[in-house]
C-alpha positions as CSV (number, residue, x, y, z in Angstrom):
1,M,11.7,20.6,-13.1
2,G,11.4,17.5,-14.7
3,S,8.6,16.4,-16.6
4,M,5.4,18.4,-17.0
5,A,3.1,15.3,-15.3
6,Q,0.8,16.1,-12.9
7,K,1.1,13.8,-9.9
8,S,0.4,14.8,-6.2
9,V,1.3,13.4,-3.2
10,L,0.0,14.0,0.4
11,M,2.9,14.2,2.6
12,L,1.1,13.4,6.2
13,C,3.4,14.9,9.4
14,G,3.7,15.9,12.8
15,E,5.7,16.8,15.9
16,F,8.8,14.6,16.1
17,M,8.7,13.5,12.1
18,E,11.3,11.6,11.3
19,A,13.5,14.3,9.4
20,Y,15.9,11.7,6.7
21,E,12.3,10.0,6.2
22,T,10.3,13.6,5.6
23,I,12.7,15.6,2.9
24,V,14.4,13.3,1.6
25,P,10.9,11.8,-0.4
26,L,9.8,15.6,-0.5
27,Y,12.9,16.4,-2.5
28,V,13.3,13.8,-5.0
29,L,9.3,13.8,-5.7
30,Q,9.9,17.7,-6.0
31,A,13.2,17.7,-8.3
32,F,10.7,16.0,-10.8
33,S,7.8,18.2,-10.6
34,V,5.8,15.9,-8.3
35,S,3.7,18.5,-5.9
36,V,3.8,17.0,-2.4
37,H,1.2,18.7,0.1
38,C,2.9,18.5,4.0
39,V,0.1,18.8,5.9
40,S,-0.7,17.6,10.0
41,P,-3.8,17.5,12.1
42,G,-5.0,21.2,13.8
43,R,-2.0,23.1,11.9
44,K,-2.7,25.0,8.5
45,T,-0.4,26.6,5.6
46,G,2.9,28.2,7.1
47,D,3.0,26.2,10.9
48,K,5.9,24.0,11.3
49,C,6.7,20.7,12.5
50,V,9.4,19.8,14.2
51,M,11.6,16.9,13.1
52,A,14.0,14.4,14.4
53,A,16.7,12.1,12.9
54,H,17.0,8.8,14.6
55,D,20.6,6.7,14.6
56,L,22.3,4.3,16.8
57,L,24.6,6.7,18.4
58,G,26.3,3.3,20.9
59,L,22.8,2.6,22.7
60,E,21.2,-0.8,22.6
61,L,18.4,1.6,21.3
62,Y,18.3,4.2,18.5
63,S,18.7,7.9,20.2
64,E,16.4,10.7,18.8
65,L,18.3,13.8,18.0
66,V,15.7,17.0,17.6
67,V,17.3,18.6,14.3
68,D,14.8,21.4,12.7
69,H,11.3,22.3,11.0
70,L,9.5,22.0,8.4
71,T,7.3,24.4,6.7
72,L,3.9,22.6,6.5
73,N,2.6,23.9,2.6
74,A,-1.5,22.9,3.2
75,N,-4.0,22.5,5.2
76,F,-5.2,19.4,6.8
77,D,-8.7,20.3,6.9
78,D,-8.8,20.6,2.6
79,V,-7.6,17.8,1.9
80,I,-9.3,15.6,-0.7
81,P,-7.4,12.2,-0.9
82,E,-9.3,12.0,-4.5
83,Q,-7.1,14.8,-6.0
84,Y,-3.6,12.9,-5.3
85,D,-2.1,9.9,-6.7
86,A,-0.3,8.6,-3.0
87,I,0.1,9.7,0.8
88,I,3.3,9.0,2.4
89,V,3.3,8.6,6.2
90,P,7.6,8.8,7.6
91,G,8.7,7.3,10.6
92,G,8.7,8.9,14.3
93,R,6.8,9.4,17.5
94,F,3.7,11.7,15.8
95,T,2.2,8.1,14.5
96,E,1.4,7.2,18.2
97,L,-0.9,10.3,18.4
98,L,-2.0,10.1,14.4
99,S,-2.8,6.5,15.6
100,T,-5.6,8.1,17.7
101,D,-7.1,10.8,15.6
102,E,-10.1,9.2,14.0
103,K,-9.6,12.2,10.7
104,C,-6.1,10.7,10.2
105,V,-6.7,7.1,10.3
106,S,-9.8,7.7,8.1
107,L,-7.6,9.4,5.8
108,V,-5.3,6.6,5.4
109,A,-8.2,4.1,5.0
110,R,-9.6,6.4,2.1
111,F,-6.6,6.3,0.3
112,A,-5.8,2.8,0.3
113,E,-10.4,2.7,-0.5
114,L,-9.3,5.0,-3.7
115,K,-6.6,2.2,-4.5
116,K,-3.9,5.1,-4.0
117,L,-0.5,4.4,-2.7
118,V,0.2,4.4,0.5
119,L,3.7,4.1,1.9
120,T,4.1,3.7,5.1
121,S,8.3,3.9,7.4
122,C,10.0,2.8,10.0
123,H,6.7,3.1,12.9
124,S,4.3,4.9,11.1
125,Q,3.2,1.2,9.4
126,L,0.8,1.9,12.8
127,L,-1.9,3.7,10.7
128,L,-2.1,1.0,8.5
129,A,-2.9,-0.9,12.2
130,A,-5.5,1.5,13.2
131,A,-6.7,1.5,10.0
132,D,-7.4,-2.0,9.8
133,L,-6.2,-2.8,6.3
134,L,-3.2,-5.5,7.4
135,T,-5.8,-8.1,7.9
136,G,-5.9,-10.8,5.3
137,G,-1.8,-11.7,5.4
138,M,-0.8,-8.0,4.1
139,N,3.1,-8.3,3.4
140,C,4.6,-6.1,5.3
141,T,8.0,-4.6,6.8
142,A,8.8,-2.1,9.1
143,F,11.4,-1.3,12.5
144,E,11.3,-5.1,13.7
145,S,9.9,-3.9,17.2
146,M,6.6,-3.5,15.3
147,K,6.6,-7.1,14.1
148,P,4.5,-8.4,16.8
149,L,1.8,-5.7,16.1
150,I,1.8,-6.5,12.5
151,E,1.1,-9.8,12.8
152,L,-1.4,-8.9,15.4
153,S,-3.5,-6.9,12.9
154,G,-3.8,-9.9,10.6
155,G,-0.3,-8.8,8.3
156,A,2.3,-11.4,7.0
157,W,5.5,-9.9,8.6
158,W,8.3,-9.4,6.0
159,Q,11.8,-9.0,6.7
160,Q,14.9,-8.8,4.5
161,A,17.1,-11.8,4.4
162,G,21.1,-11.4,4.7
163,V,21.7,-8.3,6.4
164,Q,25.0,-8.1,8.2
165,T,25.3,-4.1,8.7
166,L,23.5,-1.5,8.1
167,L,24.7,-1.2,4.9
168,D,23.5,-3.9,3.7
169,I,19.7,-3.5,4.8
170,T,18.4,-2.0,1.2
171,D,14.7,-3.4,0.4
172,C,11.3,-2.3,1.1
173,V,8.7,-4.7,0.5
174,K,5.2,-4.0,-2.0
175,D,2.3,-5.9,-1.3
176,G,-0.9,-4.3,-3.7
177,N,-1.4,-0.5,-3.6
178,F,1.1,-0.8,0.0
179,V,4.7,0.1,0.6
180,S,6.8,-0.6,3.5
181,T,10.2,-0.3,4.4
182,M,11.9,-0.5,7.8
183,G,13.1,3.0,7.7
184,W,15.6,5.7,6.2
185,P,18.6,2.6,5.7
186,T,16.2,1.7,2.3
187,L,15.6,4.7,1.1
188,G,17.1,5.0,-2.1
189,H,15.0,1.9,-3.4
190,T,12.4,2.7,-1.8
191,L,12.3,6.0,-3.8
192,R,12.6,4.1,-7.3
193,V,9.7,2.2,-6.2
194,L,7.7,5.0,-5.1
195,L,8.8,6.7,-8.8
196,E,8.0,3.3,-10.6
197,S,4.7,2.9,-9.0
198,L,3.5,6.4,-9.4
199,G,4.4,6.1,-13.0
200,F,7.5,7.6,-13.9
201,K,9.9,5.7,-16.5
202,I,13.9,6.2,-15.7
203,S,15.8,6.3,-18.5
204,C,19.3,7.4,-19.6
205,S,20.8,8.8,-22.9
206,K,24.1,7.2,-22.4
207,E,25.0,3.3,-22.8
208,T,25.6,3.1,-19.3
209,L,24.5,4.3,-16.1
210,P,26.5,7.2,-14.9
211,S,28.1,6.7,-11.6
212,L,29.2,9.5,-8.8
213,L,31.5,9.4,-6.0
214,F,30.5,11.7,-3.0
215,L,33.5,13.3,-1.1
216,I,32.4,14.2,2.4
217,G,33.9,13.9,6.0
218,D,33.4,15.0,9.3
219,C,30.6,17.9,9.8
220,V,29.0,16.7,6.1
221,E,25.5,18.7,5.5
222,D,23.2,15.9,6.6
223,Y,20.5,16.7,3.5
224,S,22.8,17.4,1.7
225,I,25.2,14.1,1.2
226,N,21.6,12.0,2.1
227,V,19.6,13.4,-0.5
228,P,21.3,13.1,-3.6
229,F,22.8,10.1,-2.8
230,K,19.6,8.4,-2.3
231,A,17.7,9.9,-5.5
232,F,20.7,8.5,-7.2
233,Q,20.5,5.7,-6.1
234,A,17.2,5.5,-7.1
235,L,17.9,6.2,-10.8
236,G,19.8,3.4,-10.9
237,C,23.4,4.4,-10.9
238,K,26.2,3.6,-8.9
239,V,26.6,6.1,-5.8
240,D,29.7,6.3,-3.5
241,A,31.2,8.1,-0.5
242,V,34.4,8.0,0.5
243,T,36.8,10.3,2.9
244,P,40.1,10.6,3.6
245,N,41.2,8.4,6.4
246,K,38.3,5.9,6.3
247,K,37.5,2.7,5.4
248,R,34.2,1.2,4.5
249,G,31.6,1.3,7.3
250,D,33.3,4.0,9.2
251,K,31.0,6.9,10.2
252,C,31.2,10.6,8.8
253,A,28.9,12.3,11.6
254,T,27.0,14.9,10.4
255,I,25.1,18.1,11.0
256,V,21.2,20.3,9.9
257,H,21.6,23.8,10.4
258,D,18.2,25.0,11.0
259,L,17.2,28.5,11.3
260,E,15.6,29.6,14.5
261,D,13.5,32.5,15.0
262,G,15.1,35.9,15.8
263,R,18.7,34.2,14.3
264,Q,20.8,36.2,12.0
265,L,22.5,32.2,11.1
266,P,21.2,29.1,11.5
267,T,22.0,26.8,15.1
268,E,24.1,23.9,14.1
269,K,22.8,20.5,15.2
270,T,23.7,16.9,15.4
271,G,22.1,15.0,12.2
272,H,22.2,11.1,11.3
273,N,25.6,9.3,10.6
274,F,26.6,9.0,7.4
275,Y,28.3,5.6,6.6
276,V,31.4,5.3,3.8
277,T,30.5,2.9,1.4
278,V,34.3,2.7,0.1
279,A,38.1,2.7,1.1
280,W,40.2,5.6,0.2
281,E,43.1,3.2,-1.3
282,D,40.2,1.4,-3.6
283,V,39.1,4.4,-5.1
284,S,39.4,5.4,-9.3
285,V,38.6,8.2,-10.5
286,D,37.9,6.3,-14.0
287,D,35.2,4.5,-12.3
288,Y,33.4,7.6,-11.9
289,D,31.8,10.0,-14.4
290,C,31.5,12.8,-11.1
291,I,32.6,14.3,-8.0
292,V,30.0,15.5,-5.6
293,V,30.8,17.9,-2.8
294,P,28.0,18.7,-0.5
295,G,28.2,21.3,1.9
296,G,28.7,21.8,5.7
297,R,31.7,22.4,7.2
298,S,33.5,18.8,6.0
299,P,34.7,21.3,3.1
300,E,36.8,23.1,5.6
301,L,38.3,19.8,6.3
302,L,38.9,18.5,3.5
303,V,40.5,21.9,1.7
304,M,43.1,20.9,4.7
305,N,44.2,17.9,2.7
306,E,46.1,17.3,-0.1
307,K,44.5,14.3,-1.3
308,A,40.4,15.7,-1.0
309,V,41.8,18.2,-2.7
310,G,44.2,16.1,-5.6
311,L,41.1,14.0,-6.4
312,V,38.8,16.9,-7.1
313,K,41.7,18.3,-9.6
314,E,42.5,15.1,-10.9
315,F,38.5,15.0,-12.2
316,V,38.8,18.3,-13.7
317,E,41.6,17.5,-15.7
318,K,40.2,14.5,-16.8
319,G,37.0,16.2,-18.1
320,K,34.6,14.5,-16.0
321,F,31.6,16.3,-14.2
322,V,32.2,18.0,-11.1
323,A,29.5,19.4,-9.0
324,A,29.0,21.3,-5.2
325,I,26.6,22.4,-2.7
326,G,26.5,25.2,-0.8
327,M,30.0,24.9,1.1
328,G,31.2,23.1,-1.4
329,N,31.8,25.6,-3.3
330,W,35.3,26.1,-0.5
331,L,36.9,23.1,-1.9
332,L,36.0,23.6,-5.5
333,A,37.5,27.1,-5.0
334,A,40.9,25.7,-3.7
335,T,41.0,23.5,-7.2
336,G,40.4,25.3,-10.0
337,A,37.9,23.9,-10.6
338,L,35.8,27.6,-10.6
339,K,37.9,29.4,-12.7
340,K,36.1,31.4,-15.4
341,K,32.7,29.4,-14.5
342,R,29.6,30.7,-13.8
343,C,28.5,29.3,-10.1
344,A,25.6,29.4,-8.0
345,S,26.4,30.8,-4.3
346,G,25.5,31.3,-0.9
347,Y,26.4,34.3,1.1
348,G,29.2,31.7,2.7
349,T,31.3,31.1,-0.5
350,K,30.9,34.2,-2.1
351,V,34.3,35.9,-1.2
352,A,35.6,32.1,-1.9
353,V,34.1,31.6,-5.5
354,K,35.0,35.3,-6.3
355,V,39.0,35.4,-5.5
356,A,39.1,31.5,-7.3
357,G,38.0,33.3,-10.6
358,G,34.7,32.3,-10.7
359,Q,31.1,34.4,-12.0
360,I,28.3,34.2,-9.1
361,V,24.4,34.4,-10.9
362,E,22.9,35.5,-7.9
363,S,19.3,35.5,-9.7
364,E,20.0,31.8,-10.0
365,Q,19.2,28.7,-7.1
366,C,21.9,26.1,-9.1
367,V,23.8,26.8,-12.2
368,T,25.6,24.6,-14.7
369,D,28.7,25.8,-16.7
370,D,29.9,22.9,-19.1
371,K,30.6,19.6,-16.6
372,L,30.0,21.9,-13.7
373,V,27.0,22.4,-11.1
374,T,26.6,24.2,-8.3
375,A,24.0,25.0,-5.4
376,A,23.6,27.5,-3.7
377,T,22.1,26.5,-0.3
378,T,20.4,23.1,1.0
379,S,17.0,24.3,0.3
380,D,18.5,24.4,-3.3
381,L,18.4,20.5,-3.5
382,P,15.0,19.6,-5.8
383,V,16.7,22.4,-8.6
384,F,20.3,20.7,-8.0
385,L,19.1,17.1,-8.3
386,Y,17.1,17.8,-11.5
387,A,20.1,19.6,-13.2
388,L,22.7,17.4,-12.5
389,S,21.0,14.1,-13.4
390,T,19.8,16.2,-16.7
391,A,23.6,16.9,-17.0
392,L,24.8,13.1,-16.9
393,G,22.0,11.8,-19.7
394,L,19.0,10.6,-17.1
395,S,15.8,11.5,-17.6
396,V,12.6,10.9,-15.3
397,V,9.0,11.2,-16.8
398,F,6.0,10.7,-16.5
C-alpha cells in the first residue's frame, strides 16, 4: 500500500488508552506504508492492551467506556529510538502510570533529544512534563484540565480560539518537533500535520480535491466511520456525514465489536458518539464525488429508509464513486450498486452480495471494480483507505 517510503513510527501504549487516538493514526499511517510498532512497558509482541472510549455522555466530565483490545506488535525492551522517525503517545489513564516509569520517561526524552517528532494527545502531555521537556515556554495544548500542569512545567498554554461546539475543535499546535492536541476531535488536522512532518506530500491528479459523503445512522461501527472520515479530512478533502431525520450537530451512537477469547462472534460495545455534519435536506449529490456506507448495524436501519436507499441509487445513476465497509454492503445490495460487480465481503454480507448479483472475491480484503470500492471488515481499513484515495485520484508519497 502507499508509497515505498521507509518511515517508521513508535506508538507507546498501555491499559485504557483512548481507542480513537490509537486506532485512527495507526490505520492511517499503515495505509500509506508507514511501519508502526505498538509497544507497552513490561509487555511483548502478542500481548493485549485494553482500550477505552472517552466521550461526553451527559455528565459534567467525560465518561470512560471500555471498548476493545489492541494487540501489541513489538517488544518494549527491544526499542531503539534511533530507528524511528516519530513517537506517538495516545491519551488515556495509562499515561499516569507511564509518567512514573523511568524507562518510559527516558524513552520520550530520548526521542526529543534526537529531534524526532513527538506527538502527544489529551492527557499524554503528562509525559512531556515528567521528562522536563516543557521548560522555556514551549507552546502546548491538551485536555483543559492539563493547563495548570503545563504552565507549572514551564510550558505556554495554547488553546484554539472561537470554539462554540465540539465540531469547531479542529486544531493542534506544533512547536519545533513537538505536536500536541487536546484529543480526538482534532485528529483530521493532526494527521495532516503528522504526515507533512514525516515528509509526505499530498496531491491530487484532478483539478479539485474530491468530496465525500458518509451515510450513517445509529449503531454505525465506530472505527469504520471515524477512521476514513478523519483520514480524508487529513488529505484535504471536503468530508460530510449525513443521516435521515437528523440535523447538523446531532449525535449518532456508534458501536465497537470486540472479539473476546472463546467467542465465535464479537461482543458489541458502545463507542464514541459521532456528530452529523450536514442536515439531510441540505445534501445535494452534485456536491460530492463519492458516498461511503460504513459498517456496524446502521446499514440495517438505513436499508429500511427509502430516502437512504434513494440517495445511494442517485450516486450510482450519476456515475459517482460508491464505497462500503463490512455491513455497508447490506445497503448497497438493496440499491443495485453491487450487480455484476466484484466485491469484498465479510461473512455477514455474503448472502446479500450474492443475491444482489455481486461476485465475492474471497482472497481480497478490499476490492475496486470501476467506481465501486468495498472492504470486507473494519480490520481492512488501511487497505480500504489506500484503495479509495487512489481511486479518487489522491496520492500520498514520501
